[in-house]
C-alpha positions in Angstrom: 0.0 0.2 0.1 1.2 3.6 -0.6 2.6 5.2 2.3 0.7 8.5 1.3 -2.3 6.5 2.0 -1.2 4.3 4.7 0.0 7.5 6.7 -2.8 9.2 7.2 -4.3 6.1 8.5 -2.3 5.3 10.9 -2.9 9.3 12.1 -6.0 9.0 12.7 -5.2 5.9 14.8 -3.2 7.4 17.0 -4.7 10.4 17.2 -7.6 8.4 18.4 -5.9 6.7 21.1 -4.4 9.7 22.7 -7.6 11.8 22.1 -9.4 8.9 24.4 -6.8 9.2 27.4 -6.7 12.4 27.1 -10.9 12.8 27.0 -10.8 10.8 30.5 -8.2 12.5 31.7 -10.5 15.5 31.8 -13.5 13.6 32.7 -11.7 13.1 36.1 -10.8 16.8 36.3 -14.6 17.4 37.2 -16.4 13.9 38.7 -16.3 15.3 42.0 -17.0 19.0 41.0 -21.0 18.6 39.9 -21.1 16.5 43.4 -20.1 19.1 45.8 -23.5 20.5 47.0 -24.1 16.6 48.0 -20.3 15.9 49.4 -20.8 19.0 51.5 -23.9 17.2 53.8 -21.7 14.0 52.9 -18.5 14.8 54.2 -19.6 17.5 56.6 -17.5 20.3 55.5 -17.3 23.1 54.1 -17.1 24.6 50.3 -13.6 25.7 51.1 -12.7 22.6 52.9 -14.2 20.5 49.1 -12.0 22.9 47.4 -8.8 21.9 48.9 -9.2 18.6 47.3 -9.3 19.7 44.1 -6.3 22.4 45.5 -4.4 19.3 46.7 -4.9 17.0 43.4 -3.6 20.5 41.2 -0.7 21.2 43.5 0.3 17.3 43.3 0.2 18.0 39.6 2.2 20.8 39.5 4.5 19.7 41.2 5.3 16.3 39.7 4.1 17.8 36.0 7.9 19.3 34.2 9.9 16.2 36.0 7.2 13.8 34.5 7.9 15.5 31.3 12.3 14.9 31.5 11.2 11.0 32.3 8.8 11.0 28.8 11.6 12.7 27.0 14.4 10.3 28.5 12.7 6.9 28.9 9.8 7.3 26.0 5.6 8.6 26.4 3.9 4.9 26.3 4.9 3.5 28.8 4.4 6.4 31.3 0.8 7.3 29.7 -0.4 3.9 30.5 0.5 3.6 34.0 -0.2 7.3 35.4 -4.3 6.4 33.7 -4.4 3.1 35.5 -2.7 4.9 38.8 -5.8 7.9 38.6 -8.8 5.5 37.7 -8.2 3.2 40.5 -7.6 6.6 42.6 -11.0 7.6 42.0 -12.5 4.2 42.3 -11.6 4.0 46.4 -12.9 7.4 46.4 -16.1 6.1 45.8 -15.0 3.0 47.9 -13.9 4.7 51.0 -16.6 7.8 52.3 -13.7 9.6 53.9 -12.7 12.9 54.2 -9.3 12.0 54.4 -9.5 9.6 52.0 -10.4 12.2 49.7 -7.8 14.1 49.9 -4.8 11.2 50.4 -6.7 10.1 47.0 -6.9 13.3 45.1 -3.0 14.0 46.2 -2.4 10.3 44.4 -5.1 10.8 41.2 -3.3 14.6 40.7 0.1 12.6 40.3 -0.6 10.1 38.1 -2.7 13.2 35.8 1.2 14.9 35.3 1.3 11.7 33.0 -0.8 12.9 30.1 0.7 16.3 28.7 4.6 15.2 28.3 3.2 12.1 27.1 0.1 12.9 24.6 2.2 16.0 23.2 5.4 13.8 22.1 3.8 11.1 21.4 1.4 13.5 18.8 4.7 15.0 17.7 6.7 12.2 17.3 3.8 10.0 15.5 1.4 12.3 13.3 2.3 13.5 10.2 4.0 17.2 10.6 0.8 18.4 7.8 -1.5 17.5 9.9 -0.5 18.8 13.4 -2.6 21.4 13.6 -5.8 19.3 13.3 -4.0 16.7 15.7 -3.7 18.9 18.7 -7.4 20.2 17.5 -8.8 17.0 18.0 -6.7 16.2 20.9 -7.7 19.3 22.7 -11.5 18.5 21.7 -11.6 15.2 23.4 -10.1 16.7 27.1 -12.9 19.7 26.3 -15.9 17.3 25.8 -14.2 15.3 28.8 -14.7 18.2 30.5 -18.4 18.5 28.8 -19.6 15.0 29.5 -18.3 14.6 33.2 -21.1 16.6 34.5 -23.6 15.3 32.7 -22.4 11.5 33.6 -22.4 12.3 37.2 -25.7 13.5 37.3 -26.8 10.4 35.5 -24.9 8.4 37.7 -26.1 9.7 40.9 -29.8 9.4 40.4 -28.9 5.6 38.7 -26.1 4.5 41.1 -25.5 6.8 43.9 -22.7 9.3 44.3 -20.0 5.8 45.7 -21.1 3.7 42.6 -21.2 6.9 40.2 -16.9 7.4 40.9 -16.6 3.3 40.8 -18.0 3.0 37.0 -15.5 6.0 36.5 -12.8 4.6 37.4 -13.8 1.0 35.6 -13.9 3.2 32.4 -10.2 4.5 32.7 -9.1 1.2 33.4 -10.7 -0.6 30.1 -9.2 2.6 28.3 -5.7 1.6 29.6 -6.1 -1.7 28.1 -7.0 -0.8 24.6 -4.0 1.5 24.9 -1.7 -2.0 25.4 -3.8 -3.2 23.2 -2.3 -0.7 20.7 0.8 0.5 22.1 3.0 -0.6 18.7 1.8 2.4 16.5 2.4 5.0 19.5 5.9 6.4 18.6 7.8 8.6 20.9 10.6 11.1 20.4 13.8 9.2 22.7 15.7 6.9 20.9 14.3 3.6 21.2 11.1 5.7 20.1 13.2 6.7 16.6 13.9 3.5 16.2 10.0 2.1 15.9 9.3 4.7 13.4 9.0 7.8 15.4 10.9 11.4 14.8 14.4 11.1 15.7 15.9 14.4 17.8 18.9 15.7 15.8 22.0 15.6 17.6 22.2 19.5 18.5 18.3 19.3 19.7 19.2 16.0 21.7 22.1 17.5 23.6 20.0 20.6 24.3 16.8 18.4 25.4 18.1 17.4 28.8 20.4 18.6 32.0 21.0 22.0 33.0 20.4 22.5 28.9 16.8 21.4 29.6 16.4 24.2 32.8 17.2 26.5 31.3 15.3 26.6 28.0 12.7 26.3 30.3 13.7 28.6 31.7 13.8 30.8 28.4 11.6 33.9 28.2 9.1 32.3 25.1 8.3 29.5 27.5 7.9 31.4 31.0 5.0 33.6 29.0 3.7 30.3 28.0 3.7 28.8 31.6 1.6 32.4 32.3 -0.7 32.1 29.8 -2.1 28.7 31.0 -1.9 29.8 34.5 -5.1 32.4 33.3 -6.8 30.1 31.0 -6.7 27.5 34.0 -8.0 30.8 36.8 -11.2 31.7 34.1 -12.3 28.6 33.5 -11.7 27.0 36.8 -14.3 29.9 38.0 -17.3 28.3 36.0 -16.5 24.6 36.5 -15.1 24.7 40.0 -17.7 26.2 42.1 -20.4 28.6 39.1 -23.0 25.4 40.1 -23.2 25.9 43.3 -23.2 29.7 43.4 -26.5 29.1 40.6 -27.5 26.8 43.3 -27.5 29.3 46.0 -28.3 32.8 44.2 -31.4 30.7 42.0 -32.3 28.4 44.5 -32.2 25.6 41.9 -32.1 21.8 41.8 -28.9 20.7 41.4 -29.6 18.6 38.2 -31.1 22.6 36.9 -28.2 24.1 38.5 -25.8 22.0 36.0 -27.1 22.8 32.8 -25.4 26.0 32.3 -22.2 24.2 33.0 -23.0 22.1 30.3 -23.6 23.9 28.1 -20.8 26.4 28.8 -18.6 23.1 28.9 -20.2 21.3 25.4 -19.9 24.7 23.7 -16.2 25.1 24.9 -15.0 21.9 23.1 -17.0 22.7 20.2 -15.0 26.3 20.0 -11.4 24.1 20.1 -12.7 23.1 16.5 -14.0 26.4 15.7 -10.6 27.5 17.1 -8.2 24.9 15.2 -10.0 25.9 11.8 -9.2 29.9 12.3 -5.5 28.7 13.9 -4.8 27.1 10.6 -5.9 30.4 8.3 -3.8 33.1 10.4 -0.5 33.0 12.1 -1.7 36.4 14.8 -3.0 33.9 17.7 -2.4 36.1 20.2 -4.6 38.7 18.7 -7.1 35.4 18.3 -6.8 34.2 22.0 -7.4 38.1 23.6 -9.9 38.7 21.7 -11.7 35.4 23.0 -11.2 36.1 26.4 -12.9 39.8 26.4 -15.5 38.6 25.1 -15.4 36.0 28.0 -15.2 38.7 30.2 -18.3 40.3 28.5 -20.7 37.3 28.5 -19.6 36.6 31.8 -20.2 39.8 33.6 -23.5 39.9 31.8 -24.9 37.1 34.4 -23.2 39.4 37.4 -24.6 42.7 36.5 -28.3 41.7 35.2 -29.6 38.9 37.1 -30.9 37.5 33.7 -33.2 34.4 34.2 -31.4 30.3 34.0 -32.0 30.1 31.0 -30.7 32.8 29.3 -27.7 32.4 32.3 -27.6 28.9 30.3 -27.3 30.5 26.6 -24.4 33.5 28.1 -22.2 30.8 29.5 -22.3 28.8 26.3 -21.2 31.8 24.7 -18.9 32.0 27.0 -17.9 28.6 26.5 -17.8 29.1 22.9 -15.1 31.4 22.6 -13.2 30.4 25.7 -12.7 27.0 23.6 -11.4 29.1 20.8 -8.4 29.8 22.5 -7.0 26.4 22.5 -5.5 25.4 19.3 -3.5 29.4 19.3 -2.4 28.3 22.5 -0.6 25.0 21.3 0.7 26.5 18.3 2.1 29.2 19.8 4.2 26.9 22.1 4.9 24.0 20.0 6.4 27.1 17.7 9.2 27.6 20.6 9.9 24.0 21.4 13.2 22.1 19.7 12.8 18.8 18.9 13.8 16.9 21.4 11.6 19.2 24.3 8.4 18.2 23.7 8.1 16.3 27.0 9.5 18.8 29.4 7.8 21.9 27.4 4.5 20.9 27.3 4.8 19.2 30.9 6.2 22.9 32.1 3.9 25.4 30.4 1.1 22.6 31.0 1.7 23.3 35.2 0.3 26.6 34.6 -3.1 25.0 34.5 -1.9 23.4 37.6 -0.8 25.6 39.8 -4.3 27.9 38.2 -5.9 24.7 39.0 -4.5 24.7 43.2 -5.5 28.8 43.6 -9.2 28.9 42.3 -10.9 26.2 44.4 -10.0 27.1 47.3 -10.2 30.7 46.3 -13.5 30.5 45.1 -14.6 28.5 48.1 -13.8 30.6 50.6 -15.3 33.5 48.2 -18.7 31.3 48.7 -18.5 31.0 52.2 -18.3 34.6 53.0 -20.4 36.4 50.9 -23.5 37.4 51.0 -23.8 37.6 47.4 -22.5 34.4 45.4 -22.6 36.8 42.1 -19.4 38.1 43.0 -18.0 34.7 41.9 -19.2 35.7 38.5 -17.3 39.6 38.7 -14.1 38.4 39.2 -14.2 35.4 36.8 -14.8 38.5 34.4 -11.7 40.2 35.9 -9.7 37.4 35.8 -10.7 36.4 32.0 -9.7 40.6 30.8 -6.8 40.0 33.0 -5.3 37.7 31.0 -5.3 39.2 28.0 -2.4 40.7 29.1 -0.5 37.9 29.4 -1.8 35.8 26.3 -0.5 39.5 24.0 2.8 39.2 25.7 3.8 35.6 24.6 2.4 36.0 21.5 4.8 38.6 20.5 7.5 36.5 22.2 6.5 33.1 20.1 7.4 35.7 16.9 10.8 36.8 17.6 
C-alpha cells in the first residue's frame, strides 16, 4: 500500500488513542465538582474544604508535571502514559469505595500525581507519530477530546448519581479508565515517541544538537527562557478563568436561583459542550492566521463580557445557560492557538518537558482557584460576585496572551 495512503490511517489511529486518554483525564478533573453540594453534607465540611481537595490534586500535578516531562523525554511516553491512566482510575474508584474526607484528600493527591503524565506524554507521542502537515488538526482534536471530557463529566455524574448513587458513580468512572488503559496497551505499537528507542520504532528522532540541549542544565535553561515562561503564565490565566466556571459555578447558581442540582448543572454543561465546539472552530481559525495572540485576546475579552452580564443583570437561569454557552465557545477557541504558539518555541526532543512545564500553569491556577472561590462563597452574601471575579480574570489574561504571542513571533 502506498505510504501516502497508509500514513493518514495510522495518524487517525494515533490521534484517536491519545485523544481518548485525554478525554478520560479531563473527565476525572470534573467528576467531583458537580457533586459538591451533596458531598458538603456527606463529609460534613465547608465548600473551602472541598476546594482543598481540588487544590491538592492540582498541587500534586503541578509539582510533578515538569519532572514527568523530563522522564518522558528520557524513557519514552507510552508506558508512562498507560501507567498514569491506571493509577488515576484506581484512585477515583477508591474515593467511591472509602467515603472519608481524609481518604478523599489522600487519594486526590495520588490522582494528581497520575494526572501529571498526560500533557508531556500526549504531546510527545503526537509530535513523533503524526505527519507534520496534520499536526494542527491533531492538536485540535486532542484538545477537543479534553474539552468534551469536561462537558460529559457533569452530565455523566448527575445521571449516575440518580441511577446508582455517588459512590458507585465514581467506581464506574474509574472502571472506564482501566478499560481505556487496556485498549492503549493493545495498540501501543502505533504510539511513537522522540526517544532513541521510539525513533527506531518509527518515531521522530531529534537531531544531535537538539538532543544535547534537551536534558540537564540546558533543559532547565530552556524552561526558564522568556517564551516558555510567558507560555506558562498564559496557561495560568486560562486555568483560573476556566476554573471559576467549573469549580463552584454550579454551587453559586444553586444558591442564587435556589435551583435543584440537576438544573444548576445545565449552564455549566452548556459552557463545556460549547467549549468543545469552540476548540474545533479555533482549529479552523488557527490554520488561517499566524496572529494567534490576537485571536486569543479577542476571545478572552468576549468571555469576560458574557460572564459579566450574568453578574450585572441577574438574568433567568435559561439566559444564564445561553451566556455560559457563548463564554464557553470563545474560551474553547483559544486552545488551538495556544498549542501552536507553544509548539513554535519548542525544540525537537523537548516536547515532553516544555509542554509538561507550561501545563503546570494549569495546575497552579487550579490550585489557587478552588480555594479562592470556595472561601468567596463561604464568606460573601452575594454569590454573583464569583462571576465578577471570573470576568476580571478573563480580561487580565489578555495582557499575558498578547505578550506570549509577541515573544513567540520573535
